[in-house]
N, C-alpha and C positions, 0 to 999 in steps of 0.2 A: 164855235157855232159857224163863224165867217168861213173855215175851212169847207164845212158841210155845204153852206151856200155856193161858194166858189165851185165845188165839186158839181153841184146840182147844175149850175148855169153853163159849165163845160160840158155836161153830158146832154144838156138839152139843146145848146147851139150845135153840138155834133149832130145831134139826130135831124135838127131842121137843115143842116148843111146836107146830110145824107138825102133827104127829101128834096130839096132842091137839085142836087146831082143827078136824082133818079128822073125827075120830071125834064130837066135840060138834056140829059142823055137819049131820051127816048122821044121819037118823033110821031109816032103814032098811038097816043093814048086816047082813050075814049072820053067822052064827056064825063062819065061815072068816075074813071079813074081820076081825071083832073079834079073834080070836087072832092072826091075823097082826100086826095093830096091836099087839097086847099083846108079841108077840114082838120086834117092832122097839123097843118102849120098854124092854124088859128090856136089850136089848143097849146102848140109848143110856144107860141108867141105870147099867150096869157101867161104861162108858167114863168117863162122868162122874165116878164114885167114883174110878176108878183115876187120873183127871187130878188130882183133889182131893188125893189122898194124894201124888201126885207134887209138886204144887205145895207141900205142907207140908213136904216133906223136901228 
């Protein structure tokens, strides 16, 4: 079970990094795009937090 959790953590960490890279590399994002990226990051961070808790238990 720990292997699946570790794989999921790695996956969501990569997705979060991809979003950060997209935001940081684009200097002309609209407000709507920034909000969309922020919402996606919030979801990813929530999932990562839940996975970390599951890993500890």
